[in-house]
Residue frames as qw, qx, qy, qz and C-alpha x, y, z in Angstrom:
[[0.077, 0.331, -0.819, 0.462, 11.53, -3.66, -19.48],
 [0.636, -0.331, -0.634, -0.290, 9.51, -6.45, -17.86],
 [0.143, -0.352, 0.551, -0.743, 8.33, -5.74, -14.31],
 [0.438, -0.328, -0.837, -0.019, 6.63, -8.26, -12.02],
 [0.304, -0.383, 0.224, -0.843, 3.99, -6.71, -9.78],
 [0.297, -0.201, -0.918, 0.170, 2.94, -9.05, -6.99],
 [0.004, -0.584, -0.629, 0.512, -0.49, -8.33, -5.60],
 [0.115, -0.051, 0.356, 0.926, -1.04, -6.32, -8.76],
 [0.252, -0.503, -0.636, -0.528, -4.83, -6.60, -8.61],
 [0.377, -0.559, -0.567, 0.472, -4.95, -5.22, -5.08],
 [0.012, -0.938, -0.288, 0.190, -5.66, -1.63, -4.14],
 [0.153, -0.831, 0.326, 0.423, -2.23, 0.01, -4.42],
 [0.516, -0.144, 0.733, 0.419, -0.92, -2.62, -6.80],
 [0.458, 0.609, 0.617, 0.198, -3.58, -2.03, -9.46],
 [0.104, 0.980, 0.070, -0.153, -3.06, 1.72, -9.45],
 [0.341, -0.661, 0.531, 0.406, 0.70, 1.18, -9.78],
 [0.570, 0.185, 0.724, 0.341, 0.16, -1.18, -12.71],
 [0.344, 0.865, 0.363, 0.024, -1.78, 1.60, -14.45],
 [0.087, -0.935, 0.239, 0.249, 1.09, 4.05, -13.94],
 [0.515, -0.355, 0.682, 0.378, 3.67, 1.51, -15.16],
 [0.550, 0.448, 0.655, 0.259, 1.71, 0.73, -18.33],
 [0.223, 0.954, 0.197, -0.036, 1.27, 4.43, -19.03],
 [0.202, -0.837, 0.433, 0.268, 5.05, 4.85, -18.73],
 [0.627, 0.568, -0.476, -0.241, 5.66, 2.08, -21.28],
 [0.230, -0.399, 0.872, -0.167, 6.70, -0.79, -18.99],
 [0.651, -0.033, -0.682, -0.333, 5.74, -4.38, -19.75],
 [0.422, -0.381, 0.531, -0.629, 3.91, -5.69, -16.69],
 [0.543, -0.113, -0.826, -0.099, 3.28, -9.16, -15.33],
 [0.516, -0.466, 0.249, -0.674, 0.78, -9.32, -12.48],
 [0.446, -0.029, -0.884, 0.139, 1.01, -12.16, -9.95],
 [0.429, -0.256, 0.305, -0.811, -1.99, -12.39, -7.63],
 [0.075, -0.083, -0.991, 0.072, -3.79, -15.20, -5.83],
 [0.358, -0.422, -0.432, -0.712, -7.09, -13.25, -5.72],
 [0.402, -0.336, -0.758, 0.388, -7.34, -13.73, -1.95],
 [0.077, -0.667, -0.392, 0.629, -8.27, -10.07, -1.48],
 [0.121, 0.428, -0.338, -0.829, -8.89, -8.91, -5.03],
 [0.687, 0.451, 0.506, -0.262, -10.95, -9.65, -8.13],
 [0.525, 0.141, 0.596, 0.591, -10.39, -10.35, -11.81],
 [0.198, 0.886, 0.414, 0.073, -12.70, -7.42, -12.51],
 [0.291, -0.829, 0.155, 0.451, -9.77, -5.18, -11.60],
 [0.502, -0.102, 0.614, 0.601, -7.91, -6.47, -14.67],
 [0.275, 0.675, 0.597, 0.336, -10.78, -5.19, -16.81],
 [0.140, -0.958, -0.170, 0.182, -10.60, -1.81, -15.08],
 [0.454, -0.551, 0.391, 0.580, -6.86, -1.54, -15.73],
 [0.436, 0.211, 0.674, 0.558, -7.42, -2.35, -19.40],
 [0.137, 0.852, 0.489, 0.129, -10.16, 0.27, -19.73],
 [0.244, -0.905, 0.039, 0.347, -7.92, 2.99, -18.30],
 [0.343, -0.596, 0.532, 0.495, -4.75, 2.14, -20.24],
 [0.761, 0.531, -0.141, -0.345, -6.03, 0.35, -23.36],
 [0.366, 0.483, -0.793, 0.064, -3.42, -2.26, -22.54],
 [0.909, -0.315, -0.094, -0.258, -3.82, -5.71, -21.03],
 [0.106, -0.666, 0.722, -0.156, -1.01, -6.77, -18.71],
 [0.594, 0.084, -0.798, -0.044, -0.04, -10.41, -18.42],
 [0.599, -0.479, 0.289, -0.573, -1.75, -12.06, -15.46],
 [0.514, 0.130, -0.841, 0.107, -0.61, -15.12, -13.54],
 [0.690, -0.536, 0.021, -0.486, -2.90, -16.43, -10.81],
 [0.713, 0.103, -0.617, 0.318, -0.43, -17.94, -8.36],
 [0.616, -0.784, -0.048, -0.063, 0.18, -18.03, -4.64],
 [0.446, 0.682, -0.459, 0.354, 3.71, -16.80, -4.05],
 [0.583, -0.566, 0.496, -0.307, 3.75, -18.48, -0.63],
 [0.959, 0.073, 0.272, 0.027, 4.38, -21.64, -2.66],
 [0.328, -0.642, 0.506, 0.473, 8.07, -21.82, -3.50],
 [0.500, 0.119, 0.758, 0.402, 7.60, -24.09, -6.51],
 [0.326, 0.818, 0.472, 0.029, 5.03, -21.71, -8.00],
 [0.072, -0.926, 0.173, 0.329, 7.51, -18.84, -7.73],
 [0.433, -0.369, 0.686, 0.454, 10.25, -20.91, -9.37],
 [0.465, 0.421, 0.730, 0.271, 7.91, -21.87, -12.21],
 [0.183, 0.935, 0.248, -0.176, 6.86, -18.24, -12.68],
 [0.137, -0.822, 0.392, 0.390, 10.47, -17.16, -13.17],
 [0.481, -0.075, 0.780, 0.394, 11.19, -20.06, -15.50],
 [0.397, 0.668, 0.618, 0.121, 8.24, -19.02, -17.63],
 [0.168, 0.968, 0.077, 0.168, 9.14, -15.32, -17.55],
 [0.810, -0.244, -0.035, 0.532, 12.91, -15.39, -17.39],
 [0.387, 0.425, 0.088, 0.813, 13.38, -11.80, -18.57],
 [0.370, -0.873, -0.311, -0.063, 11.88, -10.16, -15.50],
 [0.458, 0.469, -0.266, 0.707, 14.17, -7.24, -14.59],
 [0.050, -0.256, 0.450, -0.854, 12.43, -5.88, -11.54],
 [0.336, -0.479, -0.811, 0.007, 9.77, -6.55, -8.93],
 [0.261, -0.375, 0.203, -0.866, 7.36, -4.23, -7.19],
 [0.368, -0.145, -0.907, 0.141, 6.24, -6.34, -4.26],
 [0.425, -0.337, 0.075, -0.836, 2.80, -5.59, -2.83],
 [0.749, -0.213, -0.564, -0.274, 1.48, -9.09, -2.11],
 [0.223, 0.098, -0.738, 0.629, 1.01, -9.28, 1.66],
 [0.355, -0.686, -0.635, -0.023, -1.63, -9.40, 4.34],
 [0.253, 0.382, -0.094, 0.884, -2.05, -5.89, 5.71],
 [0.471, -0.696, -0.249, -0.480, -4.66, -5.56, 8.47],
 [0.040, 0.505, -0.624, 0.595, -3.16, -4.62, 11.84],
 [0.656, -0.266, 0.390, -0.590, -6.00, -6.04, 13.96],
 [0.957, 0.158, -0.139, -0.200, -6.13, -9.29, 12.00],
 [0.569, 0.485, -0.584, 0.316, -2.37, -9.74, 12.42],
 [0.264, -0.434, 0.611, -0.608, -2.80, -9.54, 16.19],
 [0.832, -0.047, 0.277, -0.479, -5.47, -12.24, 16.03],
 [0.960, 0.216, 0.170, 0.052, -3.65, -14.48, 13.54],
 [0.161, -0.835, 0.435, 0.296, 0.10, -13.77, 13.63],
 [0.587, -0.171, 0.728, 0.310, 1.22, -16.99, 11.93],
 [0.566, 0.679, 0.456, 0.100, -0.83, -16.16, 8.83],
 [0.142, 0.981, -0.101, -0.081, 1.05, -12.88, 8.60],
 [0.381, -0.643, 0.615, 0.253, 4.49, -14.38, 9.12],
 [0.653, 0.150, 0.702, 0.242, 3.82, -17.06, 6.52],
 [0.478, 0.778, 0.396, 0.102, 2.29, -14.74, 3.94],
 [0.096, 0.991, -0.090, -0.021, 4.50, -11.70, 4.33],
 [0.355, -0.706, 0.584, 0.185, 7.90, -13.31, 5.01],
 [0.707, 0.016, 0.678, 0.202, 7.92, -16.58, 3.04],
 [0.588, 0.731, 0.332, 0.100, 6.77, -14.95, -0.19],
 [0.048, 0.959, -0.265, -0.087, 9.45, -12.25, 0.09],
 [0.517, -0.498, 0.667, 0.198, 12.18, -14.85, 0.59],
 [0.712, 0.275, 0.620, 0.183, 11.08, -16.87, -2.45],
 [0.430, 0.892, 0.128, 0.045, 11.05, -13.78, -4.68],
 [0.124, -0.891, 0.426, 0.095, 14.50, -12.66, -3.54],
 [0.698, -0.226, 0.650, 0.199, 15.89, -16.15, -4.12],
 [0.669, 0.545, 0.445, 0.241, 14.98, -15.77, -7.78],
 [0.216, 0.974, -0.003, 0.073, 16.13, -12.17, -8.12],
 [0.410, -0.768, 0.453, 0.194, 19.57, -12.74, -6.60],
 [0.775, 0.087, 0.539, 0.319, 20.33, -15.12, -9.50],
 [0.485, 0.807, 0.249, 0.226, 20.17, -12.18, -11.90],
 [0.605, 0.147, -0.063, 0.780, 23.10, -9.94, -12.76],
 [0.020, 0.050, -0.108, 0.993, 21.28, -6.64, -12.39],
 [0.255, -0.538, -0.765, -0.245, 17.84, -6.45, -10.82],
 [0.123, -0.318, 0.156, -0.927, 15.56, -3.98, -9.10],
 [0.356, -0.425, -0.824, 0.117, 13.27, -4.44, -6.13],
 [0.226, -0.401, 0.080, -0.884, 10.67, -1.98, -4.82],
 [0.293, -0.239, -0.881, 0.285, 9.27, -3.03, -1.45],
 [0.385, -0.630, -0.311, -0.598, 5.87, -2.03, -0.20],
 [0.380, -0.081, -0.675, 0.627, 6.86, -1.14, 3.34],
 [0.343, -0.749, -0.502, -0.264, 4.93, 0.83, 5.91],
 [0.075, -0.677, 0.297, -0.669, 5.10, 3.57, 8.49],
 [0.855, -0.469, -0.074, -0.210, 4.28, 0.82, 11.00],
 [0.801, 0.163, -0.347, 0.459, 8.02, 0.06, 11.09],
 [0.110, 0.528, -0.314, 0.782, 8.42, 3.16, 13.24],
 [0.339, -0.415, -0.769, 0.348, 6.04, 1.85, 15.90],
 [0.132, -0.942, -0.309, 0.019, 4.89, 4.85, 17.92],
 [0.553, 0.426, -0.105, 0.709, 7.53, 7.33, 16.84],
 [0.415, -0.493, -0.405, 0.648, 8.76, 9.74, 19.50],
 [0.018, -0.482, 0.045, 0.875, 8.63, 12.81, 17.26],
 [0.485, 0.649, 0.577, 0.104, 6.27, 14.06, 14.57],
 [0.872, 0.349, -0.138, -0.313, 6.56, 14.34, 11.65],
 [0.871, -0.259, 0.386, 0.158, 8.48, 11.09, 11.21],
 [0.281, 0.770, -0.506, -0.267, 11.81, 11.21, 9.35],
 [0.871, 0.265, -0.401, -0.100, 13.42, 8.20, 7.66],
 [0.493, 0.308, -0.683, 0.443, 16.23, 7.89, 10.20],
 [0.582, -0.490, 0.238, -0.604, 13.84, 7.92, 13.16],
 [0.182, -0.293, 0.919, -0.192, 14.52, 4.94, 15.44],
 [0.607, -0.102, -0.659, -0.433, 12.67, 1.80, 14.40],
 [0.454, -0.356, 0.523, -0.628, 10.64, 1.03, 17.51],
 [0.222, 0.057, 0.967, -0.116, 9.29, -2.29, 18.69],
 [0.265, -0.199, -0.626, -0.706, 6.40, -3.08, 16.37],
 [0.467, -0.062, 0.408, -0.782, 2.90, -2.70, 17.78],
 [0.862, 0.208, 0.210, -0.411, 1.60, -5.61, 15.72],
 [0.730, -0.058, 0.613, 0.296, 2.76, -8.74, 13.86],
 [0.564, 0.758, 0.278, 0.175, 1.94, -6.87, 10.63],
 [0.017, 0.969, -0.246, 0.032, 4.35, -4.08, 11.53],
 [0.600, -0.527, 0.582, 0.155, 6.94, -6.65, 12.55],
 [0.785, 0.296, 0.486, 0.246, 6.73, -8.39, 9.16],
 [0.399, 0.898, 0.034, 0.184, 7.53, -5.07, 7.48],
 [0.296, -0.845, 0.446, 0.017, 10.52, -4.53, 9.78],
 [0.734, -0.209, 0.621, 0.176, 11.78, -8.05, 9.13],
 [0.703, 0.603, 0.342, 0.160, 11.13, -7.67, 5.39],
 [0.182, 0.960, -0.200, 0.073, 13.29, -4.56, 5.24],
 [0.469, -0.653, 0.591, 0.066, 16.09, -6.35, 7.09],
 [0.808, 0.125, 0.554, 0.156, 15.93, -9.34, 4.73],
 [0.574, 0.790, 0.143, 0.158, 16.15, -7.13, 1.65],
 [0.056, -0.929, 0.364, -0.044, 19.09, -5.18, 3.08],
 [0.643, -0.427, 0.627, 0.099, 20.96, -8.40, 3.92],
 [0.782, 0.340, 0.487, 0.191, 20.39, -9.90, 0.46],
 [0.388, 0.919, -0.004, 0.070, 21.37, -6.68, -1.34],
 [0.330, -0.807, 0.477, 0.113, 24.78, -6.80, 0.38],
 [0.502, -0.290, 0.781, 0.232, 25.68, -10.10, -1.26],
 [0.544, 0.460, 0.669, 0.213, 23.90, -9.79, -4.61],
 [0.199, 0.085, 0.327, 0.920, 23.36, -7.38, -7.49],
 [0.120, -0.736, -0.652, -0.135, 19.89, -6.44, -6.26],
 [0.087, 0.111, -0.165, 0.976, 19.28, -2.71, -5.82],
 [0.218, -0.576, -0.788, -0.008, 16.21, -1.83, -3.79],
 [0.134, -0.339, 0.107, -0.925, 13.99, 0.98, -2.64],
 [0.207, -0.409, -0.837, 0.298, 11.89, 0.60, 0.50],
 [0.177, -0.432, -0.202, -0.861, 8.84, 2.82, 0.37],
 [0.147, -0.300, -0.774, 0.537, 7.45, 3.39, 3.84],
 [0.166, -0.367, -0.341, -0.849, 4.04, 4.69, 3.12],
 [0.221, -0.011, 0.549, -0.806, 1.37, 5.95, 5.32],
 [0.438, 0.335, 0.754, -0.358, -2.41, 5.49, 4.77],
 [0.003, 0.005, 0.648, 0.761, -3.46, 5.05, 1.12],
 [0.359, 0.513, 0.629, -0.460, -7.02, 6.12, 0.29],
 [0.339, 0.579, -0.181, -0.719, -9.07, 7.18, -2.72],
 [0.746, 0.310, 0.583, 0.081, -9.55, 5.73, -6.17],
 [0.385, 0.053, 0.494, 0.778, -8.50, 6.33, -9.76],
 [0.211, 0.329, 0.054, -0.919, -10.15, 9.46, -11.23],
 [0.374, 0.040, -0.691, -0.617, -11.81, 7.27, -13.85],
 [0.668, -0.169, 0.439, -0.577, -13.57, 5.30, -11.07],
 [0.796, 0.267, -0.489, -0.235, -12.56, 2.15, -12.98],
 [0.710, -0.042, -0.617, 0.337, -10.46, 0.85, -10.06],
 [0.291, -0.686, 0.240, -0.622, -10.45, 1.59, -6.33],
 [0.065, -0.269, 0.858, -0.432, -10.43, 0.00, -2.90],
 [0.772, -0.142, -0.284, -0.551, -12.78, -2.97, -2.61],
 [0.118, -0.362, 0.863, -0.332, -12.03, -5.01, 0.52],
 [0.568, -0.186, -0.753, -0.275, -13.61, -8.40, 0.95],
 [0.510, -0.478, -0.663, 0.268, -15.85, -8.62, 4.02],
 [0.278, -0.924, -0.225, 0.133, -15.91, -5.95, 6.72],
 [0.451, 0.755, -0.201, 0.432, -13.39, -3.20, 5.88],
 [0.736, -0.368, -0.265, 0.503, -10.32, -3.03, 8.11],
 [0.356, 0.044, 0.037, 0.933, -9.44, 0.49, 6.92],
 [0.075, 0.465, 0.420, -0.776, -11.24, 3.71, 7.75],
 [0.255, 0.324, -0.258, -0.874, -12.21, 5.14, 4.36],
 [0.356, -0.091, -0.810, -0.458, -13.94, 2.08, 2.83],
 [0.170, -0.412, -0.813, 0.376, -15.75, 1.69, 6.16],
 [0.110, 0.435, 0.179, -0.876, -16.88, 5.31, 5.79],
 [0.323, 0.201, -0.495, -0.781, -18.03, 4.94, 2.18],
 [0.313, -0.196, -0.914, -0.168, -19.83, 1.66, 2.85],
 [0.068, -0.454, -0.668, 0.586, -21.59, 3.25, 5.83],
 [0.201, 0.394, -0.052, -0.895, -22.63, 6.23, 3.71],
 [0.357, 0.087, -0.716, -0.594, -23.93, 3.81, 1.08],
 [0.750, -0.219, 0.115, -0.614, -26.03, 2.01, 3.71],
 [0.770, 0.175, -0.614, -0.009, -24.08, -1.25, 3.59],
 [0.435, -0.062, -0.685, 0.582, -22.97, -0.77, 7.21],
 [0.302, -0.788, -0.530, -0.080, -25.39, 0.41, 9.88],
 [0.253, -0.964, 0.077, 0.016, -22.78, 2.58, 11.59],
 [0.561, 0.599, -0.421, 0.386, -19.11, 3.45, 11.51],
 [0.785, -0.548, -0.185, 0.221, -17.02, 2.33, 14.45],
 [0.200, 0.828, -0.340, 0.399, -14.46, 4.80, 15.79],
 [0.851, -0.177, -0.418, 0.265, -11.88, 2.90, 17.83],
 [0.570, -0.379, -0.310, 0.659, -11.12, 5.05, 20.86],
 [0.109, 0.850, 0.155, 0.492, -11.54, 8.75, 21.64],
 [0.594, -0.800, 0.039, 0.072, -9.18, 8.88, 24.61],
 [0.787, 0.182, 0.017, 0.589, -5.87, 9.18, 22.75],
 [0.322, -0.673, -0.070, 0.662, -3.60, 12.15, 23.57],
 [0.294, 0.269, 0.494, 0.772, -4.58, 14.00, 20.36],
 [0.128, -0.077, 0.033, -0.988, -6.59, 17.22, 19.88],
 [0.658, -0.144, -0.135, -0.726, -9.93, 15.41, 19.59],
 [0.647, -0.302, 0.622, -0.320, -8.97, 12.11, 21.24],
 [0.925, 0.301, 0.212, -0.096, -9.01, 10.02, 18.05],
 [0.742, -0.175, 0.400, 0.509, -6.03, 8.53, 16.21],
 [0.239, 0.850, -0.179, -0.433, -4.11, 10.71, 13.75],
 [0.756, 0.062, 0.538, 0.367, -2.84, 9.39, 10.42],
 [0.034, 0.533, -0.400, -0.745, -1.34, 10.68, 7.18],
 [0.678, 0.431, 0.581, -0.130, -3.84, 9.89, 4.42],
 [0.066, -0.472, 0.538, 0.695, -2.36, 9.81, 0.91],
 [0.742, 0.451, -0.005, -0.496, -4.19, 9.46, -2.39],
 [0.850, -0.058, 0.504, 0.140, -3.44, 6.06, -3.92],
 [0.675, 0.696, 0.105, 0.221, -2.59, 7.62, -7.32],
 [0.025, -0.906, 0.390, -0.166, 0.09, 9.78, -5.69],
 [0.676, -0.453, 0.580, -0.029, 1.41, 6.65, -4.00],
 [0.873, 0.318, 0.349, 0.124, 1.41, 4.68, -7.25],
 [0.453, 0.861, -0.129, 0.192, 3.40, 7.37, -9.01],
 [0.335, -0.791, 0.505, -0.085, 6.03, 7.20, -6.26],
 [0.842, -0.123, 0.517, 0.093, 6.65, 3.51, -7.05],
 [0.740, 0.598, 0.195, 0.238, 7.27, 4.25, -10.72],
 [0.116, 0.932, -0.275, 0.205, 9.61, 7.15, -9.93],
 [0.588, -0.599, 0.543, -0.029, 11.54, 4.93, -7.51],
 [0.873, 0.164, 0.428, 0.166, 11.84, 2.20, -10.15],
 [0.548, 0.797, 0.022, 0.251, 13.07, 4.68, -12.75],
 [0.221, -0.883, 0.399, -0.110, 15.64, 5.92, -10.24],
 [0.743, -0.331, 0.573, 0.099, 17.05, 2.40, -9.88],
 [0.800, 0.461, 0.333, 0.189, 17.00, 1.70, -13.62],
 [0.385, 0.869, -0.083, 0.300, 18.92, 4.90, -14.37],
 [0.764, -0.073, -0.350, 0.537, 21.36, 4.08, -11.53],
 [0.022, -0.717, 0.084, -0.692, 20.71, 7.33, -9.70],
 [0.763, -0.611, -0.192, -0.081, 20.46, 5.58, -6.33],
 [0.050, 0.798, -0.497, 0.337, 23.18, 6.60, -3.88],
 [0.383, -0.363, 0.801, -0.284, 22.96, 3.36, -1.88],
 [0.145, 0.000, -0.957, -0.252, 22.15, -0.28, -2.64],
 [0.220, -0.589, -0.777, 0.000, 19.03, 0.05, -0.49],
 [0.003, -0.216, 0.078, -0.973, 17.29, 3.40, -0.15],
 [0.116, -0.526, -0.794, 0.283, 14.39, 4.31, 2.13],
 [0.069, -0.220, -0.150, -0.961, 11.72, 6.93, 1.53],
 [0.205, 0.415, 0.679, -0.569, 8.62, 8.02, 3.42],
 [0.053, -0.263, -0.603, -0.751, 5.62, 8.42, 1.14],
 [0.097, -0.642, -0.689, 0.324, 2.87, 10.57, 2.62],
 [0.139, 0.850, 0.306, 0.406, 1.40, 14.06, 2.51],
 [0.359, 0.218, -0.378, 0.825, 3.19, 15.36, 5.58],
 [0.373, -0.320, 0.124, -0.862, -0.10, 16.24, 7.24],
 [0.076, -0.128, -0.954, 0.261, -1.87, 14.31, 9.98],
 [0.495, -0.263, -0.218, -0.799, -5.67, 14.06, 10.15],
 [0.323, -0.093, 0.803, -0.493, -7.69, 12.57, 13.00],
 [0.091, 0.305, 0.935, 0.156, -10.46, 10.03, 12.48],
 [0.120, 0.731, 0.545, -0.393, -13.08, 12.65, 13.34],
 [0.061, 0.636, -0.256, -0.726, -11.49, 15.14, 10.92],
 [0.026, -0.076, 0.856, 0.511, -11.68, 12.55, 8.14],
 [0.102, 0.532, 0.835, -0.095, -15.34, 11.90, 8.95],
 [0.095, 0.767, 0.236, -0.590, -16.08, 15.63, 8.84],
 [0.018, 0.474, -0.529, -0.704, -14.19, 16.08, 5.54],
 [0.081, 0.163, 0.928, 0.325, -16.10, 13.18, 3.99],
 [0.123, 0.672, 0.669, -0.293, -19.43, 14.64, 5.09],
 [0.067, 0.711, -0.063, -0.697, -18.48, 17.93, 3.44],
 [0.058, 0.349, -0.684, -0.638, -17.48, 16.48, 0.08],
 [0.039, -0.183, -0.954, -0.232, -20.27, 13.90, -0.12],
 [0.427, -0.259, -0.098, -0.861, -23.18, 15.72, 1.49],
 [0.734, -0.259, -0.611, -0.143, -23.84, 12.54, 3.48],
 [0.418, -0.645, 0.405, -0.496, -24.29, 12.54, 7.24],
 [0.557, 0.191, -0.803, 0.095, -22.50, 9.59, 8.82],
 [0.776, -0.550, 0.004, -0.310, -23.73, 7.56, 11.75],
 [0.559, 0.386, -0.646, 0.348, -20.79, 6.58, 13.94],
 [0.765, -0.620, -0.102, -0.142, -20.20, 5.13, 17.37],
 [0.062, 0.712, -0.633, 0.297, -17.18, 5.47, 19.66],
 [0.957, -0.214, -0.186, -0.053, -15.97, 2.06, 20.84],
 [0.690, -0.633, 0.258, 0.241, -12.88, 0.83, 22.70],
 [0.056, 0.747, -0.576, -0.327, -9.36, 1.08, 21.36],
 [0.943, 0.296, -0.111, -0.109, -8.25, -1.53, 18.85],
 [0.777, -0.432, 0.337, 0.310, -5.21, -3.72, 19.56],
 [0.694, 0.139, 0.374, 0.599, -2.16, -2.73, 17.55],
 [0.222, 0.871, 0.249, 0.360, -3.22, 0.87, 16.85],
 [0.487, -0.103, -0.213, 0.841, -0.75, 3.66, 17.59],
 [0.022, -0.711, -0.387, 0.586, -1.69, 7.19, 18.60],
 [0.369, 0.872, 0.000, -0.322, -0.40, 9.18, 15.64],
 [0.637, -0.135, 0.517, 0.555, 1.78, 8.91, 12.56],
 [0.500, 0.849, 0.157, -0.070, 2.44, 11.41, 9.81],
 [0.836, 0.156, 0.142, 0.506, 5.41, 11.74, 7.52],
 [0.101, -0.781, 0.272, 0.554, 8.25, 14.13, 6.99],
 [0.806, 0.474, 0.342, 0.095, 8.36, 13.90, 3.19],
 [0.001, -0.891, 0.308, 0.334, 11.41, 16.14, 2.64],
 [0.401, -0.364, 0.767, 0.345, 13.61, 13.29, 1.40],
 [0.512, 0.426, 0.729, 0.161, 11.03, 11.99, -1.12],
 [0.270, 0.922, 0.206, -0.187, 10.36, 15.55, -2.29],
 [0.015, -0.878, 0.391, 0.277, 14.01, 16.47, -2.81],
 [0.326, -0.394, 0.821, 0.256, 15.79, 13.21, -3.65],
 [0.446, 0.319, 0.826, 0.129, 13.06, 11.37, -5.54],
 [0.089, 0.053, -0.319, -0.942, 11.52, 14.52, -6.96],
 [0.290, -0.436, -0.803, -0.285, 8.10, 13.27, -5.89],
 [0.126, 0.006, 0.444, -0.887, 5.38, 15.13, -4.02],
 [0.153, 0.490, 0.846, -0.142, 1.76, 14.33, -3.17],
 [0.007, -0.171, -0.364, -0.916, -0.60, 16.29, -5.39],
 [0.417, -0.510, -0.601, -0.454, -4.06, 15.40, -4.05],
 [0.261, -0.399, 0.417, -0.774, -5.72, 16.83, -0.94],
 [0.184, 0.072, 0.907, -0.373, -7.60, 14.81, 1.68],
 [0.530, 0.436, 0.350, -0.638, -10.94, 16.03, 0.36],
 [0.523, 0.502, -0.492, -0.482, -10.01, 15.17, -3.24],
 [0.152, 0.210, -0.966, 0.023, -9.00, 11.66, -2.14],
 [0.301, 0.232, 0.777, -0.501, -12.25, 11.19, -0.18],
 [0.554, 0.493, 0.011, -0.671, -14.29, 12.48, -3.11],
 [0.445, 0.396, -0.726, -0.344, -12.68, 9.94, -5.46],
 [0.016, -0.033, 0.969, -0.243, -13.33, 7.14, -2.94],
 [0.431, 0.362, 0.529, -0.635, -17.00, 8.14, -2.72],
 [0.565, 0.497, -0.291, -0.591, -17.41, 8.26, -6.51],
 [0.281, 0.279, -0.911, -0.114, -15.85, 4.79, -6.75],
 [0.188, 0.127, 0.871, -0.435, -18.16, 3.42, -4.06],
 [0.529, 0.448, 0.240, -0.679, -21.21, 4.87, -5.80],
 [0.493, 0.463, -0.558, -0.481, -20.17, 3.42, -9.12],
 [0.199, 0.160, -0.967, 0.002, -19.57, -0.12, -7.92],
 [0.256, 0.261, 0.778, -0.511, -22.77, -0.20, -5.90],
 [0.511, 0.462, -0.043, -0.724, -24.69, 1.21, -8.85],
 [0.398, 0.303, -0.794, -0.344, -23.58, -1.78, -10.89],
 [0.064, -0.031, -0.967, 0.246, -24.80, -4.16, -8.19],
 [0.353, 0.310, 0.507, -0.723, -28.25, -2.58, -7.84]]
């Protein structure tokens, strides 16, 4: 079966491509390399001994999407990762996020609704819950007003998919995942953001490597045990496996609804300071960090109730926080070793 993975050279996308190839799927990667590198393709090939098809296109361009589907007219499913994903950046540049995250989704669905039987896995986010009223967050928790344009694009994206599924033969799974971290155990692929990292763990590893003078902790006055934000940090390999299991569920027609929603997380919240401490323990590195003001768009806490994913999907996170941080550190050391 031929599966299109948009943003397939990105962080979560590349790890999902590896899992798909190892499960025998034929994969086409579509990526515009705006936040990724062709080196990732080499890493995927080293891990799997398979080379997926790669198309360098910008799926914000409708004609490019049409041409892609004309060229590969046997695509049966899409796992859609391609999107801008930094909360703070979305606050500063909302139109970029609405263009990138909404237009591309519409163009993909326009092609998929032409097919008789097709599958769509959407890379959604716990940001759709806004600041949830209760922890841990369950799937039927009220969707709150988004705290950022990024979160709003995920809410809108889910609504678009649900509306299209009603009038087409598209079956979809929306995976609302929490905070992906870590790297493949082989250290062949991992998280490599361009410029200053927007996410905590690459900021930590780059600081430990000496690339950043200090780590910035955004706020210590939140109503949490140590005053810093709490998140559910999930190993990217666990997350990747969830996408493949969800796809297999659709293919085997086990889904109970046209559009299903699952939280993908560990079920445990960790504060920023707890993550820093855990990293120092696994790496032996002492981190220099500074408390600064809160960052626009950040919520206080978010961690998942994973009961539905555990019981219905048959998926459960396997890696601990320390194991994920250790893999991220090994990846950082490897890529910087190449550069030195």
